[in-house]
Biotite code that builds the C-alpha atoms (Angstrom):
import biotite.structure as struc

atoms = struc.array([
    struc.Atom([57.742, 172.029, 314.420], chain_id="A", res_id=1, res_name="MET", atom_name="CA", element="C"),
    struc.Atom([54.669, 169.782, 314.577], chain_id="A", res_id=2, res_name="ALA", atom_name="CA", element="C"),
    struc.Atom([50.997, 169.756, 313.579], chain_id="A", res_id=3, res_name="LEU", atom_name="CA", element="C"),
    struc.Atom([48.391, 168.777, 316.168], chain_id="A", res_id=4, res_name="TYR", atom_name="CA", element="C"),
    struc.Atom([44.596, 168.543, 316.224], chain_id="A", res_id=5, res_name="ALA", atom_name="CA", element="C"),
    struc.Atom([41.836, 168.160, 318.779], chain_id="A", res_id=6, res_name="ILE", atom_name="CA", element="C"),
    struc.Atom([38.123, 168.913, 318.840], chain_id="A", res_id=7, res_name="GLY", atom_name="CA", element="C"),
    struc.Atom([35.303, 169.537, 321.291], chain_id="A", res_id=8, res_name="ASP", atom_name="CA", element="C"),
    struc.Atom([37.108, 171.324, 324.102], chain_id="A", res_id=9, res_name="LEU", atom_name="CA", element="C"),
    struc.Atom([33.745, 172.767, 325.237], chain_id="A", res_id=10, res_name="HIS", atom_name="CA", element="C"),
    struc.Atom([35.410, 175.483, 327.286], chain_id="A", res_id=11, res_name="LEU", atom_name="CA", element="C"),
    struc.Atom([33.117, 177.525, 329.525], chain_id="A", res_id=12, res_name="SER", atom_name="CA", element="C"),
    struc.Atom([35.351, 179.823, 331.542], chain_id="A", res_id=13, res_name="LEU", atom_name="CA", element="C"),
    struc.Atom([32.851, 182.703, 331.456], chain_id="A", res_id=14, res_name="ALA", atom_name="CA", element="C"),
    struc.Atom([29.558, 180.785, 331.322], chain_id="A", res_id=15, res_name="VAL", atom_name="CA", element="C"),
    struc.Atom([28.062, 178.208, 333.655], chain_id="A", res_id=16, res_name="ASP", atom_name="CA", element="C"),
    struc.Atom([28.157, 175.140, 331.434], chain_id="A", res_id=17, res_name="LYS", atom_name="CA", element="C"),
    struc.Atom([30.898, 172.835, 332.664], chain_id="A", res_id=18, res_name="SER", atom_name="CA", element="C"),
    struc.Atom([31.157, 169.468, 330.916], chain_id="A", res_id=19, res_name="MET", atom_name="CA", element="C"),
    struc.Atom([31.921, 167.790, 334.244], chain_id="A", res_id=20, res_name="GLU", atom_name="CA", element="C"),
    struc.Atom([28.187, 167.048, 334.609], chain_id="A", res_id=21, res_name="VAL", atom_name="CA", element="C"),
    struc.Atom([28.662, 164.390, 331.897], chain_id="A", res_id=22, res_name="PHE", atom_name="CA", element="C"),
    struc.Atom([30.648, 162.120, 334.169], chain_id="A", res_id=23, res_name="GLY", atom_name="CA", element="C"),
    struc.Atom([34.168, 160.974, 335.075], chain_id="A", res_id=24, res_name="PRO", atom_name="CA", element="C"),
    struc.Atom([35.476, 161.244, 331.512], chain_id="A", res_id=25, res_name="ALA", atom_name="CA", element="C"),
    struc.Atom([35.153, 165.041, 331.842], chain_id="A", res_id=26, res_name="TRP", atom_name="CA", element="C"),
    struc.Atom([36.416, 165.408, 335.411], chain_id="A", res_id=27, res_name="GLU", atom_name="CA", element="C"),
    struc.Atom([38.865, 168.329, 335.742], chain_id="A", res_id=28, res_name="ASN", atom_name="CA", element="C"),
    struc.Atom([38.769, 168.670, 331.958], chain_id="A", res_id=29, res_name="TYR", atom_name="CA", element="C"),
    struc.Atom([40.015, 172.265, 331.826], chain_id="A", res_id=30, res_name="VAL", atom_name="CA", element="C"),
    struc.Atom([43.114, 171.338, 333.828], chain_id="A", res_id=31, res_name="SER", atom_name="CA", element="C"),
    struc.Atom([43.605, 168.311, 331.576], chain_id="A", res_id=32, res_name="ARG", atom_name="CA", element="C"),
    struc.Atom([43.285, 170.499, 328.478], chain_id="A", res_id=33, res_name="ILE", atom_name="CA", element="C"),
    struc.Atom([45.837, 172.878, 329.974], chain_id="A", res_id=34, res_name="GLU", atom_name="CA", element="C"),
    struc.Atom([48.258, 170.013, 330.558], chain_id="A", res_id=35, res_name="GLU", atom_name="CA", element="C"),
    struc.Atom([47.651, 168.582, 327.089], chain_id="A", res_id=36, res_name="GLY", atom_name="CA", element="C"),
    struc.Atom([48.245, 171.891, 325.298], chain_id="A", res_id=37, res_name="LEU", atom_name="CA", element="C"),
    struc.Atom([51.410, 172.534, 327.285], chain_id="A", res_id=38, res_name="SER", atom_name="CA", element="C"),
    struc.Atom([53.274, 170.335, 324.771], chain_id="A", res_id=39, res_name="VAL", atom_name="CA", element="C"),
    struc.Atom([52.927, 173.045, 322.104], chain_id="A", res_id=40, res_name="LEU", atom_name="CA", element="C"),
    struc.Atom([55.983, 175.028, 321.072], chain_id="A", res_id=41, res_name="THR", atom_name="CA", element="C"),
    struc.Atom([56.179, 178.347, 319.272], chain_id="A", res_id=42, res_name="GLU", atom_name="CA", element="C"),
    struc.Atom([56.763, 176.576, 315.931], chain_id="A", res_id=43, res_name="GLU", atom_name="CA", element="C"),
    struc.Atom([53.767, 174.234, 316.275], chain_id="A", res_id=44, res_name="ASP", atom_name="CA", element="C"),
    struc.Atom([50.291, 174.456, 314.744], chain_id="A", res_id=45, res_name="THR", atom_name="CA", element="C"),
    struc.Atom([47.063, 173.241, 316.354], chain_id="A", res_id=46, res_name="LEU", atom_name="CA", element="C"),
    struc.Atom([43.715, 172.774, 314.615], chain_id="A", res_id=47, res_name="VAL", atom_name="CA", element="C"),
    struc.Atom([40.629, 172.894, 316.848], chain_id="A", res_id=48, res_name="LEU", atom_name="CA", element="C"),
    struc.Atom([37.849, 170.940, 315.145], chain_id="A", res_id=49, res_name="ALA", atom_name="CA", element="C"),
    struc.Atom([34.764, 172.678, 316.490], chain_id="A", res_id=50, res_name="GLY", atom_name="CA", element="C"),
    struc.Atom([32.797, 173.101, 319.722], chain_id="A", res_id=51, res_name="ASP", atom_name="CA", element="C"),
    struc.Atom([35.620, 175.128, 321.209], chain_id="A", res_id=52, res_name="THR", atom_name="CA", element="C"),
    struc.Atom([33.551, 177.379, 323.504], chain_id="A", res_id=53, res_name="SER", atom_name="CA", element="C"),
    struc.Atom([30.080, 177.332, 325.029], chain_id="A", res_id=54, res_name="TRP", atom_name="CA", element="C"),
    struc.Atom([29.925, 181.138, 324.795], chain_id="A", res_id=55, res_name="GLY", atom_name="CA", element="C"),
    struc.Atom([26.821, 182.338, 322.990], chain_id="A", res_id=56, res_name="MET", atom_name="CA", element="C"),
    struc.Atom([28.589, 185.450, 321.715], chain_id="A", res_id=57, res_name="THR", atom_name="CA", element="C"),
    struc.Atom([32.152, 186.466, 320.942], chain_id="A", res_id=58, res_name="LEU", atom_name="CA", element="C"),
    struc.Atom([32.188, 188.423, 324.208], chain_id="A", res_id=59, res_name="ALA", atom_name="CA", element="C"),
    struc.Atom([31.083, 185.377, 326.212], chain_id="A", res_id=60, res_name="GLU", atom_name="CA", element="C"),
    struc.Atom([33.742, 183.264, 324.497], chain_id="A", res_id=61, res_name="ALA", atom_name="CA", element="C"),
    struc.Atom([36.524, 185.809, 325.075], chain_id="A", res_id=62, res_name="GLU", atom_name="CA", element="C"),
    struc.Atom([37.825, 184.136, 328.244], chain_id="A", res_id=63, res_name="ALA", atom_name="CA", element="C"),
    struc.Atom([38.058, 180.824, 326.404], chain_id="A", res_id=64, res_name="ASP", atom_name="CA", element="C"),
    struc.Atom([39.902, 182.423, 323.488], chain_id="A", res_id=65, res_name="PHE", atom_name="CA", element="C"),
    struc.Atom([42.366, 184.097, 325.842], chain_id="A", res_id=66, res_name="LYS", atom_name="CA", element="C"),
    struc.Atom([42.891, 180.786, 327.637], chain_id="A", res_id=67, res_name="PHE", atom_name="CA", element="C"),
    struc.Atom([43.884, 179.189, 324.305], chain_id="A", res_id=68, res_name="LEU", atom_name="CA", element="C"),
    struc.Atom([45.942, 182.220, 323.312], chain_id="A", res_id=69, res_name="ASP", atom_name="CA", element="C"),
    struc.Atom([48.186, 181.648, 326.339], chain_id="A", res_id=70, res_name="ARG", atom_name="CA", element="C"),
    struc.Atom([49.645, 178.517, 324.755], chain_id="A", res_id=71, res_name="PHE", atom_name="CA", element="C"),
    struc.Atom([52.437, 178.606, 322.215], chain_id="A", res_id=72, res_name="LEU", atom_name="CA", element="C"),
    struc.Atom([51.950, 178.011, 318.518], chain_id="A", res_id=73, res_name="GLY", atom_name="CA", element="C"),
    struc.Atom([49.379, 178.949, 315.902], chain_id="A", res_id=74, res_name="LYS", atom_name="CA", element="C"),
    struc.Atom([45.786, 177.742, 316.344], chain_id="A", res_id=75, res_name="LYS", atom_name="CA", element="C"),
    struc.Atom([43.106, 177.427, 313.672], chain_id="A", res_id=76, res_name="TYR", atom_name="CA", element="C"),
    struc.Atom([39.441, 177.071, 314.657], chain_id="A", res_id=77, res_name="LEU", atom_name="CA", element="C"),
    struc.Atom([36.765, 175.179, 312.714], chain_id="A", res_id=78, res_name="VAL", atom_name="CA", element="C"),
    struc.Atom([33.103, 175.832, 313.452], chain_id="A", res_id=79, res_name="LYS", atom_name="CA", element="C"),
    struc.Atom([31.192, 173.245, 315.481], chain_id="A", res_id=80, res_name="GLY", atom_name="CA", element="C"),
    struc.Atom([27.465, 172.801, 315.979], chain_id="A", res_id=81, res_name="ASN", atom_name="CA", element="C"),
    struc.Atom([27.697, 174.370, 319.467], chain_id="A", res_id=82, res_name="HIS", atom_name="CA", element="C"),
    struc.Atom([29.910, 177.319, 318.498], chain_id="A", res_id=83, res_name="ASP", atom_name="CA", element="C"),
    struc.Atom([27.050, 179.801, 318.758], chain_id="A", res_id=84, res_name="TYR", atom_name="CA", element="C"),
    struc.Atom([29.573, 182.639, 319.142], chain_id="A", res_id=85, res_name="TRP", atom_name="CA", element="C"),
    struc.Atom([30.669, 182.169, 315.524], chain_id="A", res_id=86, res_name="TRP", atom_name="CA", element="C"),
    struc.Atom([30.227, 185.270, 313.362], chain_id="A", res_id=87, res_name="ALA", atom_name="CA", element="C"),
    struc.Atom([31.477, 186.455, 309.994], chain_id="A", res_id=88, res_name="THR", atom_name="CA", element="C"),
    struc.Atom([35.183, 186.082, 309.370], chain_id="A", res_id=89, res_name="ALA", atom_name="CA", element="C"),
    struc.Atom([35.570, 189.870, 309.410], chain_id="A", res_id=90, res_name="ALA", atom_name="CA", element="C"),
    struc.Atom([33.882, 190.173, 312.817], chain_id="A", res_id=91, res_name="LYS", atom_name="CA", element="C"),
    struc.Atom([35.925, 187.334, 314.301], chain_id="A", res_id=92, res_name="ILE", atom_name="CA", element="C"),
    struc.Atom([39.223, 188.739, 313.006], chain_id="A", res_id=93, res_name="HIS", atom_name="CA", element="C"),
    struc.Atom([38.291, 192.207, 314.241], chain_id="A", res_id=94, res_name="SER", atom_name="CA", element="C"),
    struc.Atom([37.382, 190.830, 317.665], chain_id="A", res_id=95, res_name="PHE", atom_name="CA", element="C"),
    struc.Atom([40.686, 188.973, 317.949], chain_id="A", res_id=96, res_name="PHE", atom_name="CA", element="C"),
    struc.Atom([42.632, 192.073, 316.892], chain_id="A", res_id=97, res_name="ASP", atom_name="CA", element="C"),
    struc.Atom([40.814, 194.354, 319.339], chain_id="A", res_id=98, res_name="GLU", atom_name="CA", element="C"),
    struc.Atom([41.330, 191.932, 322.235], chain_id="A", res_id=99, res_name="ARG", atom_name="CA", element="C"),
    struc.Atom([44.998, 191.265, 321.453], chain_id="A", res_id=100, res_name="GLY", atom_name="CA", element="C"),
    struc.Atom([44.392, 187.597, 320.648], chain_id="A", res_id=101, res_name="ILE", atom_name="CA", element="C"),
    struc.Atom([47.338, 186.879, 318.369], chain_id="A", res_id=102, res_name="ARG", atom_name="CA", element="C"),
    struc.Atom([47.614, 183.102, 317.964], chain_id="A", res_id=103, res_name="THR", atom_name="CA", element="C"),
    struc.Atom([44.036, 182.253, 316.918], chain_id="A", res_id=104, res_name="LEU", atom_name="CA", element="C"),
    struc.Atom([42.583, 182.236, 313.408], chain_id="A", res_id=105, res_name="ASP", atom_name="CA", element="C"),
    struc.Atom([39.748, 180.421, 311.646], chain_id="A", res_id=106, res_name="ILE", atom_name="CA", element="C"),
    struc.Atom([39.372, 177.974, 308.775], chain_id="A", res_id=107, res_name="LEU", atom_name="CA", element="C"),
    struc.Atom([36.265, 179.222, 307.000], chain_id="A", res_id=108, res_name="HIS", atom_name="CA", element="C"),
    struc.Atom([36.021, 179.304, 303.216], chain_id="A", res_id=109, res_name="ASN", atom_name="CA", element="C"),
    struc.Atom([39.811, 179.268, 303.311], chain_id="A", res_id=110, res_name="SER", atom_name="CA", element="C"),
    struc.Atom([42.863, 177.131, 303.890], chain_id="A", res_id=111, res_name="CYS", atom_name="CA", element="C"),
    struc.Atom([46.079, 177.541, 305.850], chain_id="A", res_id=112, res_name="ALA", atom_name="CA", element="C"),
    struc.Atom([49.502, 176.234, 304.895], chain_id="A", res_id=113, res_name="LEU", atom_name="CA", element="C"),
    struc.Atom([51.601, 173.873, 306.959], chain_id="A", res_id=114, res_name="TYR", atom_name="CA", element="C"),
    struc.Atom([54.826, 173.020, 305.189], chain_id="A", res_id=115, res_name="GLY", atom_name="CA", element="C"),
    struc.Atom([53.854, 171.579, 301.808], chain_id="A", res_id=116, res_name="ASP", atom_name="CA", element="C"),
    struc.Atom([50.324, 170.727, 302.999], chain_id="A", res_id=117, res_name="CYS", atom_name="CA", element="C"),
    struc.Atom([47.100, 172.712, 303.013], chain_id="A", res_id=118, res_name="ALA", atom_name="CA", element="C"),
    struc.Atom([44.885, 172.655, 306.090], chain_id="A", res_id=119, res_name="LEU", atom_name="CA", element="C"),
    struc.Atom([41.239, 172.855, 305.053], chain_id="A", res_id=120, res_name="CYS", atom_name="CA", element="C"),
    struc.Atom([37.976, 172.554, 306.905], chain_id="A", res_id=121, res_name="GLY", atom_name="CA", element="C"),
    struc.Atom([34.396, 173.391, 307.723], chain_id="A", res_id=122, res_name="THR", atom_name="CA", element="C"),
    struc.Atom([31.662, 172.211, 310.082], chain_id="A", res_id=123, res_name="ARG", atom_name="CA", element="C"),
    struc.Atom([30.271, 169.567, 307.732], chain_id="A", res_id=124, res_name="GLY", atom_name="CA", element="C"),
    struc.Atom([26.938, 167.830, 308.003], chain_id="A", res_id=125, res_name="TRP", atom_name="CA", element="C"),
    struc.Atom([25.647, 164.939, 310.114], chain_id="A", res_id=126, res_name="PHE", atom_name="CA", element="C"),
    struc.Atom([22.099, 163.566, 310.236], chain_id="A", res_id=127, res_name="LEU", atom_name="CA", element="C"),
    struc.Atom([21.511, 162.766, 313.897], chain_id="A", res_id=128, res_name="GLU", atom_name="CA", element="C"),
    struc.Atom([18.806, 160.344, 314.927], chain_id="A", res_id=129, res_name="GLU", atom_name="CA", element="C"),
    struc.Atom([16.646, 163.023, 316.550], chain_id="A", res_id=130, res_name="GLU", atom_name="CA", element="C"),
    struc.Atom([16.913, 165.419, 313.624], chain_id="A", res_id=131, res_name="GLN", atom_name="CA", element="C"),
    struc.Atom([14.330, 165.939, 310.940], chain_id="A", res_id=132, res_name="LYS", atom_name="CA", element="C"),
    struc.Atom([15.135, 164.878, 307.358], chain_id="A", res_id=133, res_name="PRO", atom_name="CA", element="C"),
    struc.Atom([18.044, 166.578, 305.613], chain_id="A", res_id=134, res_name="HIS", atom_name="CA", element="C"),
    struc.Atom([17.922, 170.322, 305.462], chain_id="A", res_id=135, res_name="ASN", atom_name="CA", element="C"),
    struc.Atom([19.160, 170.611, 301.879], chain_id="A", res_id=136, res_name="ALA", atom_name="CA", element="C"),
    struc.Atom([20.033, 174.284, 302.228], chain_id="A", res_id=137, res_name="LYS", atom_name="CA", element="C"),
    struc.Atom([22.336, 173.723, 305.193], chain_id="A", res_id=138, res_name="VAL", atom_name="CA", element="C"),
    struc.Atom([23.918, 170.645, 303.632], chain_id="A", res_id=139, res_name="LEU", atom_name="CA", element="C"),
    struc.Atom([24.563, 172.385, 300.312], chain_id="A", res_id=140, res_name="ASN", atom_name="CA", element="C"),
    struc.Atom([26.087, 175.364, 302.095], chain_id="A", res_id=141, res_name="ARG", atom_name="CA", element="C"),
    struc.Atom([28.519, 173.133, 303.965], chain_id="A", res_id=142, res_name="GLU", atom_name="CA", element="C"),
    struc.Atom([29.459, 171.287, 300.777], chain_id="A", res_id=143, res_name="VAL", atom_name="CA", element="C"),
    struc.Atom([30.153, 174.639, 299.089], chain_id="A", res_id=144, res_name="MET", atom_name="CA", element="C"),
    struc.Atom([32.262, 175.813, 302.032], chain_id="A", res_id=145, res_name="ARG", atom_name="CA", element="C"),
    struc.Atom([34.268, 172.603, 301.943], chain_id="A", res_id=146, res_name="LEU", atom_name="CA", element="C"),
    struc.Atom([34.814, 172.952, 298.188], chain_id="A", res_id=147, res_name="GLU", atom_name="CA", element="C"),
    struc.Atom([35.914, 176.573, 298.602], chain_id="A", res_id=148, res_name="THR", atom_name="CA", element="C"),
    struc.Atom([38.384, 175.571, 301.297], chain_id="A", res_id=149, res_name="SER", atom_name="CA", element="C"),
    struc.Atom([39.775, 172.668, 299.270], chain_id="A", res_id=150, res_name="LEU", atom_name="CA", element="C"),
    struc.Atom([40.023, 174.733, 296.085], chain_id="A", res_id=151, res_name="ALA", atom_name="CA", element="C"),
    struc.Atom([42.113, 177.275, 298.000], chain_id="A", res_id=152, res_name="ALA", atom_name="CA", element="C"),
    struc.Atom([44.710, 174.526, 298.477], chain_id="A", res_id=153, res_name="ALA", atom_name="CA", element="C"),
    struc.Atom([45.562, 174.939, 294.789], chain_id="A", res_id=154, res_name="GLU", atom_name="CA", element="C"),
    struc.Atom([46.632, 171.336, 294.284], chain_id="A", res_id=155, res_name="GLY", atom_name="CA", element="C"),
    struc.Atom([48.704, 170.937, 297.445], chain_id="A", res_id=156, res_name="ARG", atom_name="CA", element="C"),
    struc.Atom([48.370, 167.783, 299.563], chain_id="A", res_id=157, res_name="PRO", atom_name="CA", element="C"),
    struc.Atom([45.339, 168.302, 301.803], chain_id="A", res_id=158, res_name="VAL", atom_name="CA", element="C"),
    struc.Atom([44.591, 167.546, 305.433], chain_id="A", res_id=159, res_name="LEU", atom_name="CA", element="C"),
    struc.Atom([40.906, 168.192, 306.140], chain_id="A", res_id=160, res_name="CYS", atom_name="CA", element="C"),
    struc.Atom([39.282, 169.024, 309.485], chain_id="A", res_id=161, res_name="PHE", atom_name="CA", element="C"),
    struc.Atom([35.536, 168.672, 309.956], chain_id="A", res_id=162, res_name="LEU", atom_name="CA", element="C"),
    struc.Atom([33.455, 168.902, 313.083], chain_id="A", res_id=163, res_name="HIS", atom_name="CA", element="C"),
    struc.Atom([30.862, 166.344, 312.045], chain_id="A", res_id=164, res_name="TYR", atom_name="CA", element="C"),
    struc.Atom([31.953, 162.807, 311.073], chain_id="A", res_id=165, res_name="PRO", atom_name="CA", element="C"),
    struc.Atom([31.236, 162.165, 307.394], chain_id="A", res_id=166, res_name="PRO", atom_name="CA", element="C"),
    struc.Atom([31.191, 158.436, 308.177], chain_id="A", res_id=167, res_name="LEU", atom_name="CA", element="C"),
    struc.Atom([29.526, 156.714, 311.096], chain_id="A", res_id=168, res_name="TYR", atom_name="CA", element="C"),
    struc.Atom([28.372, 153.158, 311.701], chain_id="A", res_id=169, res_name="GLN", atom_name="CA", element="C"),
    struc.Atom([25.217, 152.845, 309.610], chain_id="A", res_id=170, res_name="GLY", atom_name="CA", element="C"),
    struc.Atom([25.505, 156.388, 308.235], chain_id="A", res_id=171, res_name="TYR", atom_name="CA", element="C"),
    struc.Atom([27.477, 158.350, 305.680], chain_id="A", res_id=172, res_name="GLN", atom_name="CA", element="C"),
    struc.Atom([27.233, 161.757, 304.030], chain_id="A", res_id=173, res_name="CYS", atom_name="CA", element="C"),
    struc.Atom([27.844, 161.041, 300.332], chain_id="A", res_id=174, res_name="PRO", atom_name="CA", element="C"),
    struc.Atom([27.887, 164.735, 299.389], chain_id="A", res_id=175, res_name="GLU", atom_name="CA", element="C"),
    struc.Atom([30.817, 165.427, 301.718], chain_id="A", res_id=176, res_name="ILE", atom_name="CA", element="C"),
    struc.Atom([32.596, 162.153, 300.934], chain_id="A", res_id=177, res_name="LEU", atom_name="CA", element="C"),
    struc.Atom([32.463, 162.763, 297.188], chain_id="A", res_id=178, res_name="SER", atom_name="CA", element="C"),
    struc.Atom([34.148, 166.157, 297.619], chain_id="A", res_id=179, res_name="VAL", atom_name="CA", element="C"),
    struc.Atom([36.909, 164.637, 299.754], chain_id="A", res_id=180, res_name="LEU", atom_name="CA", element="C"),
    struc.Atom([37.479, 161.971, 297.116], chain_id="A", res_id=181, res_name="GLU", atom_name="CA", element="C"),
    struc.Atom([37.441, 164.416, 294.217], chain_id="A", res_id=182, res_name="ARG", atom_name="CA", element="C"),
    struc.Atom([40.109, 166.595, 295.850], chain_id="A", res_id=183, res_name="TYR", atom_name="CA", element="C"),
    struc.Atom([42.146, 163.535, 296.871], chain_id="A", res_id=184, res_name="ARG", atom_name="CA", element="C"),
    struc.Atom([42.213, 164.521, 300.521], chain_id="A", res_id=185, res_name="VAL", atom_name="CA", element="C"),
    struc.Atom([44.931, 162.550, 302.311], chain_id="A", res_id=186, res_name="GLN", atom_name="CA", element="C"),
    struc.Atom([43.377, 162.554, 305.772], chain_id="A", res_id=187, res_name="ALA", atom_name="CA", element="C"),
    struc.Atom([40.164, 163.767, 307.379], chain_id="A", res_id=188, res_name="CYS", atom_name="CA", element="C"),
    struc.Atom([39.917, 164.465, 311.102], chain_id="A", res_id=189, res_name="PHE", atom_name="CA", element="C"),
    struc.Atom([36.571, 164.937, 312.848], chain_id="A", res_id=190, res_name="PHE", atom_name="CA", element="C"),
    struc.Atom([35.046, 165.367, 316.302], chain_id="A", res_id=191, res_name="GLY", atom_name="CA", element="C"),
    struc.Atom([31.496, 165.645, 317.653], chain_id="A", res_id=192, res_name="HIS", atom_name="CA", element="C"),
    struc.Atom([31.248, 162.081, 318.994], chain_id="A", res_id=193, res_name="LEU", atom_name="CA", element="C"),
    struc.Atom([31.300, 161.510, 322.765], chain_id="A", res_id=194, res_name="HIS", atom_name="CA", element="C"),
    struc.Atom([30.602, 158.784, 325.268], chain_id="A", res_id=195, res_name="GLY", atom_name="CA", element="C"),
    struc.Atom([28.815, 155.683, 323.933], chain_id="A", res_id=196, res_name="PRO", atom_name="CA", element="C"),
    struc.Atom([28.603, 157.227, 320.447], chain_id="A", res_id=197, res_name="ALA", atom_name="CA", element="C"),
    struc.Atom([32.369, 156.851, 320.095], chain_id="A", res_id=198, res_name="VAL", atom_name="CA", element="C"),
    struc.Atom([31.931, 153.087, 319.785], chain_id="A", res_id=199, res_name="ARG", atom_name="CA", element="C"),
    struc.Atom([30.058, 153.636, 316.527], chain_id="A", res_id=200, res_name="ARG", atom_name="CA", element="C"),
    struc.Atom([32.771, 155.774, 314.944], chain_id="A", res_id=201, res_name="ARG", atom_name="CA", element="C"),
    struc.Atom([34.308, 154.779, 311.623], chain_id="A", res_id=202, res_name="TRP", atom_name="CA", element="C"),
    struc.Atom([38.067, 155.175, 311.314], chain_id="A", res_id=203, res_name="GLU", atom_name="CA", element="C"),
    struc.Atom([40.491, 153.963, 308.691], chain_id="A", res_id=204, res_name="GLY", atom_name="CA", element="C"),
    struc.Atom([41.104, 154.375, 304.972], chain_id="A", res_id=205, res_name="GLU", atom_name="CA", element="C"),
    struc.Atom([38.330, 154.880, 302.434], chain_id="A", res_id=206, res_name="ARG", atom_name="CA", element="C"),
    struc.Atom([38.913, 155.764, 298.785], chain_id="A", res_id=207, res_name="ASN", atom_name="CA", element="C"),
    struc.Atom([42.372, 157.158, 299.542], chain_id="A", res_id=208, res_name="GLY", atom_name="CA", element="C"),
    struc.Atom([41.420, 159.226, 302.607], chain_id="A", res_id=209, res_name="THR", atom_name="CA", element="C"),
    struc.Atom([42.284, 158.186, 306.162], chain_id="A", res_id=210, res_name="VAL", atom_name="CA", element="C"),
    struc.Atom([39.607, 159.130, 308.712], chain_id="A", res_id=211, res_name="PHE", atom_name="CA", element="C"),
    struc.Atom([40.344, 159.766, 312.415], chain_id="A", res_id=212, res_name="SER", atom_name="CA", element="C"),
    struc.Atom([38.254, 160.838, 315.426], chain_id="A", res_id=213, res_name="LEU", atom_name="CA", element="C"),
    struc.Atom([39.829, 163.647, 317.469], chain_id="A", res_id=214, res_name="ILE", atom_name="CA", element="C"),
    struc.Atom([37.163, 164.655, 320.010], chain_id="A", res_id=215, res_name="SER", atom_name="CA", element="C"),
    struc.Atom([38.888, 165.756, 323.215], chain_id="A", res_id=216, res_name="ALA", atom_name="CA", element="C"),
    struc.Atom([37.446, 163.191, 325.612], chain_id="A", res_id=217, res_name="ASP", atom_name="CA", element="C"),
    struc.Atom([38.303, 160.415, 323.139], chain_id="A", res_id=218, res_name="HIS", atom_name="CA", element="C"),
    struc.Atom([41.924, 161.640, 323.050], chain_id="A", res_id=219, res_name="LEU", atom_name="CA", element="C"),
    struc.Atom([42.141, 162.039, 326.827], chain_id="A", res_id=220, res_name="GLY", atom_name="CA", element="C"),
    struc.Atom([42.435, 165.816, 326.258], chain_id="A", res_id=221, res_name="PHE", atom_name="CA", element="C"),
    struc.Atom([45.868, 165.398, 324.665], chain_id="A", res_id=222, res_name="VAL", atom_name="CA", element="C"),
    struc.Atom([46.022, 166.807, 321.100], chain_id="A", res_id=223, res_name="PRO", atom_name="CA", element="C"),
    struc.Atom([46.743, 164.271, 318.393], chain_id="A", res_id=224, res_name="LYS", atom_name="CA", element="C"),
    struc.Atom([50.112, 164.755, 316.722], chain_id="A", res_id=225, res_name="LYS", atom_name="CA", element="C"),
    struc.Atom([49.552, 164.468, 312.992], chain_id="A", res_id=226, res_name="ILE", atom_name="CA", element="C"),
    struc.Atom([53.001, 165.137, 311.588], chain_id="A", res_id=227, res_name="CYS", atom_name="CA", element="C"),
    struc.Atom([56.262, 166.984, 312.151], chain_id="A", res_id=228, res_name="ASP", atom_name="CA", element="C"),
])
């Protein structure tokens, strides 16, 4: 039994949006994902930290979900900024049930248990250089979702999974960081960063939380083993 995590698979099995156009780092990435996920066993758990599928709707993402469902173990999905297929929890659960997708679930205003730990997560917030000033409504909503997820842990040790990095060279999101500190989150895993941006990542310990980048191309498309 082991816990793994990876983000930014950017699968596009039913839509024409292959990541291979972004260069050698993404060459044959679906085959590399397939090889990387082959390590999973029936007792394992995998958290997917956003940008899982390029599908614009649940129907367009179905092939990507079924691809992931082929692998052993339980998988929990966190919303990413490119997961346009994302719907309400009820609609997603209904879609999975109707399509016979049995190993996928979502972390959304909720937590999942892994041994004595709680797995919590949400998309998060990240002010990118080309964006306009903070959209307070979106930021506050993500902070509330993170709090709801962490509160559901009910005091258990917490591993948190965000899509956006709450820390970045020259940038931080104090609203998200303060929640992580208040709930004494042990570790925070995030994705979103690719290519040259990876060099500006911030990893390490801050106020009791260890931060780690888990975007797929950064990991060589092999999920990061977090613990047994």
